[in-house]
C-alpha atoms as a printed R data frame, in Angstrom:
    type eleno elety resid chain resno       x       y       z
1   ATOM     1    CA   MET     A     1 155.872  86.438  10.359
2   ATOM     2    CA   ASP     A     2 154.933  89.447  12.496
3   ATOM     3    CA   ILE     A     3 153.258  92.554  11.061
4   ATOM     4    CA   ASN     A     4 156.517  94.541  10.801
5   ATOM     5    CA   GLN     A     5 158.118  91.756   8.776
6   ATOM     6    CA   GLN     A     6 155.030  91.664   6.563
7   ATOM     7    CA   LYS     A     7 155.307  95.441   5.994
8   ATOM     8    CA   GLU     A     8 158.982  95.063   5.105
9   ATOM     9    CA   GLN     A     9 158.316  92.260   2.637
10  ATOM    10    CA   PHE     A    10 155.410  94.139   1.079
11  ATOM    11    CA   SER     A    11 157.512  97.284   0.621
12  ATOM    12    CA   ASN     A    12 160.256  95.146  -0.980
13  ATOM    13    CA   ALA     A    13 157.674  93.769  -3.429
14  ATOM    14    CA   TYR     A    14 156.458  97.309  -4.192
15  ATOM    15    CA   LEU     A    15 160.008  98.437  -4.987
16  ATOM    16    CA   GLN     A    16 160.667  95.333  -7.095
17  ATOM    17    CA   ALA     A    17 157.499  95.941  -9.112
18  ATOM    18    CA   VAL     A    18 158.344  99.598  -9.828
19  ATOM    19    CA   ALA     A    19 161.995  98.893 -10.679
20  ATOM    20    CA   SER     A    20 161.186  95.966 -12.968
21  ATOM    21    CA   VAL     A    21 158.590  97.923 -14.963
22  ATOM    22    CA   ALA     A    22 161.062 100.831 -15.200
23  ATOM    23    CA   GLY     A    23 163.629  98.409 -16.653
24  ATOM    24    CA   TYR     A    24 166.204  98.498 -13.851
25  ATOM    25    CA   SER     A    25 167.872  95.795 -11.816
26  ATOM    26    CA   LEU     A    26 168.027  95.763  -8.046
27  ATOM    27    CA   TYR     A    27 170.815  94.768  -5.715
28  ATOM    28    CA   LYS     A    28 170.677  94.336  -1.967
29  ATOM    29    CA   PRO     A    29 173.651  94.861   0.331
30  ATOM    30    CA   ALA     A    30 174.291  91.802   2.492
31  ATOM    31    CA   VAL     A    31 174.268  94.049   5.577
32  ATOM    32    CA   ASP     A    32 172.383  97.323   6.044
33  ATOM    33    CA   ASP     A    33 174.885  99.169   8.206
34  ATOM    34    CA   ASP     A    34 174.947 102.397   6.158
35  ATOM    35    CA   SER     A    35 171.206 103.113   5.729
36  ATOM    36    CA   VAL     A    36 171.090 101.411   2.330
37  ATOM    37    CA   ASP     A    37 168.450  98.716   1.945
38  ATOM    38    CA   TRP     A    38 168.479  98.497  -1.862
39  ATOM    39    CA   GLY     A    39 170.389  99.694  -4.877
40  ATOM    40    CA   ILE     A    40 168.947 100.314  -8.324
41  ATOM    41    CA   ALA     A    41 171.131  99.934 -11.397
42  ATOM    42    CA   ALA     A    42 170.545 100.978 -14.996
43  ATOM    43    CA   ARG     A    43 172.420  99.419 -17.884
44  ATOM    44    CA   GLY     A    44 174.162 101.639 -20.404
45  ATOM    45    CA   GLY     A    45 172.682 105.101 -20.753
46  ATOM    46    CA   THR     A    46 173.012 108.185 -22.873
47  ATOM    47    CA   GLY     A    47 174.246 110.726 -20.334
48  ATOM    48    CA   ARG     A    48 177.624 111.675 -18.867
49  ATOM    49    CA   ILE     A    49 177.375 108.876 -16.298
50  ATOM    50    CA   ARG     A    50 177.195 105.417 -17.798
51  ATOM    51    CA   SER     A    51 175.139 102.764 -15.962
52  ATOM    52    CA   PRO     A    52 173.782 105.113 -13.272
53  ATOM    53    CA   ARG     A    53 172.921 103.817  -9.813
54  ATOM    54    CA   LEU     A    54 170.698 104.963  -6.991
55  ATOM    55    CA   GLU     A    55 170.633 103.635  -3.436
56  ATOM    56    CA   LEU     A    56 167.748 103.887  -1.039
57  ATOM    57    CA   GLN     A    57 166.536 103.376   2.466
58  ATOM    58    CA   LEU     A    58 163.119 101.706   2.292
59  ATOM    59    CA   LYS     A    59 160.532 102.245   5.021
60  ATOM    60    CA   SER     A    60 156.855 101.458   5.331
61  ATOM    61    CA   THR     A    61 154.039 102.560   7.581
62  ATOM    62    CA   SER     A    62 150.318 102.168   8.018
63  ATOM    63    CA   ARG     A    63 150.095 105.121  10.415
64  ATOM    64    CA   ASP     A    64 148.241 108.288   9.554
65  ATOM    65    CA   VAL     A    65 151.176 110.396   8.334
66  ATOM    66    CA   LEU     A    66 149.482 112.384   5.547
67  ATOM    67    CA   ASP     A    67 148.456 116.009   5.502
68  ATOM    68    CA   ASP     A    68 147.386 118.062   2.470
69  ATOM    69    CA   SER     A    69 150.906 118.463   1.081
70  ATOM    70    CA   TYR     A    70 153.281 116.104   2.869
71  ATOM    71    CA   VAL     A    71 153.929 112.682   4.283
72  ATOM    72    CA   ARG     A    72 155.415 113.348   7.726
73  ATOM    73    CA   TYR     A    73 157.530 110.349   8.628
74  ATOM    74    CA   PRO     A    74 159.499 109.913  11.890
75  ATOM    75    CA   LEU     A    75 162.918 108.679  10.724
76  ATOM    76    CA   LYS     A    76 165.518 107.263  13.096
77  ATOM    77    CA   LEU     A    77 168.335 109.725  13.722
78  ATOM    78    CA   LYS     A    78 170.924 107.195  12.465
79  ATOM    79    CA   ASN     A    79 169.139 106.977   9.091
80  ATOM    80    CA   TYR     A    80 168.649 110.746   8.901
81  ATOM    81    CA   ASP     A    81 172.334 111.443   9.555
82  ATOM    82    CA   GLU     A    82 173.525 108.808   7.081
83  ATOM    83    CA   LEU     A    83 171.140 109.904   4.318
84  ATOM    84    CA   ARG     A    84 171.798 113.649   4.628
85  ATOM    85    CA   MET     A    85 175.508 113.410   3.766
86  ATOM    86    CA   ASP     A    86 176.386 114.926   0.385
87  ATOM    87    CA   ASN     A    87 179.608 113.122  -0.514
88  ATOM    88    CA   PHE     A    88 178.409 109.685  -1.627
89  ATOM    89    CA   ALA     A    89 179.593 108.226  -4.916
90  ATOM    90    CA   ILE     A    90 176.067 106.876  -5.468
91  ATOM    91    CA   PRO     A    91 173.126 109.171  -4.650
92  ATOM    92    CA   ARG     A    92 170.750 108.051  -1.908
93  ATOM    93    CA   ILE     A    93 167.079 108.652  -1.243
94  ATOM    94    CA   LEU     A    94 164.478 107.696   1.323
95  ATOM    95    CA   VAL     A    95 161.410 105.811   0.055
96  ATOM    96    CA   VAL     A    96 158.378 105.431   2.329
97  ATOM    97    CA   VAL     A    97 155.639 102.985   1.343
98  ATOM    98    CA   LEU     A    98 152.207 103.770   2.791
99  ATOM    99    CA   LEU     A    99 149.963 100.831   3.581
100 ATOM   100    CA   PRO     A   100 146.326 100.547   4.618
101 ATOM   101    CA   GLU     A   101 145.872  99.905   8.344
102 ATOM   102    CA   ASN     A   102 144.015  96.644   7.659
103 ATOM   103    CA   LEU     A   103 146.278  93.903   6.274
104 ATOM   104    CA   ALA     A   104 143.449  92.506   4.137
105 ATOM   105    CA   ASP     A   105 143.315  95.841   2.259
106 ATOM   106    CA   TRP     A   106 146.977  95.826   1.157
107 ATOM   107    CA   ILE     A   107 146.132  94.174  -2.164
108 ATOM   108    CA   GLN     A   108 143.028  93.679  -4.257
109 ATOM   109    CA   GLN     A   109 143.093  90.885  -6.785
110 ATOM   110    CA   SER     A   110 140.948  89.642  -9.656
111 ATOM   111    CA   GLU     A   111 141.508  87.784 -12.925
112 ATOM   112    CA   GLN     A   112 142.255  91.145 -14.581
113 ATOM   113    CA   GLU     A   113 144.526  92.834 -12.046
114 ATOM   114    CA   LEU     A   114 146.589  92.784  -8.911
115 ATOM   115    CA   CYS     A   115 146.226  96.168  -7.209
116 ATOM   116    CA   ILE     A   116 148.839  97.112  -4.615
117 ATOM   117    CA   ARG     A   117 147.554  99.687  -2.144
118 ATOM   118    CA   TYR     A   118 148.519 102.518  -1.394
119 ATOM   119    CA   CYS     A   119 151.703 104.064  -2.793
120 ATOM   120    CA   ALA     A   120 155.239 105.207  -1.987
121 ATOM   121    CA   TYR     A   121 156.919 108.612  -1.782
122 ATOM   122    CA   TRP     A   122 160.588 109.526  -2.115
123 ATOM   123    CA   LEU     A   123 162.831 112.234  -0.693
124 ATOM   124    CA   SER     A   124 166.492 113.138  -0.991
125 ATOM   125    CA   LEU     A   125 167.893 114.180   2.375
126 ATOM   126    CA   ARG     A   126 171.215 115.208   0.827
127 ATOM   127    CA   GLY     A   127 172.420 118.427   2.413
128 ATOM   128    CA   MET     A   128 169.787 118.528   5.160
129 ATOM   129    CA   PRO     A   129 170.942 120.236   8.351
130 ATOM   130    CA   GLN     A   130 172.286 118.529  11.422
131 ATOM   131    CA   THR     A   131 169.718 118.230  14.203
132 ATOM   132    CA   GLN     A   132 169.718 118.374  17.987
133 ATOM   133    CA   ASN     A   133 167.170 115.540  18.113
134 ATOM   134    CA   THR     A   134 168.402 112.432  19.897
135 ATOM   135    CA   ALA     A   135 166.157 109.642  18.575
136 ATOM   136    CA   THR     A   136 164.121 110.588  15.489
137 ATOM   137    CA   VAL     A   137 163.685 113.374  12.967
138 ATOM   138    CA   THR     A   138 160.309 113.879  11.325
139 ATOM   139    CA   VAL     A   139 160.957 114.353   7.619
140 ATOM   140    CA   SER     A   140 158.422 115.830   5.208
141 ATOM   141    CA   LEU     A   141 158.111 114.002   1.905
142 ATOM   142    CA   PRO     A   142 156.163 116.082  -0.639
143 ATOM   143    CA   ARG     A   143 153.065 114.240  -1.818
144 ATOM   144    CA   SER     A   144 154.089 115.261  -5.326
145 ATOM   145    CA   ASN     A   145 157.139 112.939  -4.952
146 ATOM   146    CA   LEU     A   146 155.277 109.737  -5.749
147 ATOM   147    CA   PHE     A   147 157.685 106.844  -6.247
148 ATOM   148    CA   THR     A   148 156.390 105.668  -9.617
149 ATOM   149    CA   VAL     A   149 157.917 104.094 -12.710
150 ATOM   150    CA   SER     A   150 158.201 107.478 -14.429
151 ATOM   151    CA   ALA     A   151 159.594 109.150 -11.292
152 ATOM   152    CA   LEU     A   152 162.277 106.461 -10.967
153 ATOM   153    CA   GLN     A   153 163.161 106.801 -14.646
154 ATOM   154    CA   SER     A   154 163.458 110.585 -14.206
155 ATOM   155    CA   LEU     A   155 165.715 110.135 -11.174
156 ATOM   156    CA   MET     A   156 167.963 107.730 -13.075
157 ATOM   157    CA   GLN     A   157 168.084 110.102 -16.065
158 ATOM   158    CA   LEU     A   158 169.053 112.959 -13.728
159 ATOM   159    CA   ILE     A   159 171.870 110.841 -12.280
160 ATOM   160    CA   SER     A   160 173.043 109.842 -15.771
161 ATOM   161    CA   GLN     A   161 173.372 113.554 -16.592
162 ATOM   162    CA   GLY     A   162 175.724 114.014 -13.636
163 ATOM   163    CA   SER     A   163 173.217 115.564 -11.228
164 ATOM   164    CA   GLN     A   164 171.930 114.209  -7.946
165 ATOM   165    CA   PRO     A   165 168.425 114.185  -6.498
């Protein structure tokens, strides 16, 4: 497996860990031709929308993309254009998993814990403007948008209330 495949598999495991602790199931489209790598589904619910769902494009990087306030990620134009649309039945977000540069640092393990390093950030591109760029668009994910168990639960609650991220 090459390093890009390892990054993809690691980011899948990160998402699976967060979703399972949050209590949600995951589904994976057979083909990613619409910038959707994964879907997250809740069962039941107490809001206006029963069994809310969220779809996401999952990326990972070990490049230095952090500044004080943002993760600046160069997203392919195809993904940007498909994620910025505002008329999807199921809301969509971008999730970027940051990884240490050194593969050996991706996890730390002992008898007491398995520590996944570093973390992921999320961003809704819904309603973002069209661009004149021809290959990539650098998107700014706020560092406050950590993709955590509680953040995912808040997103799903928002969707169940009839709002979109």
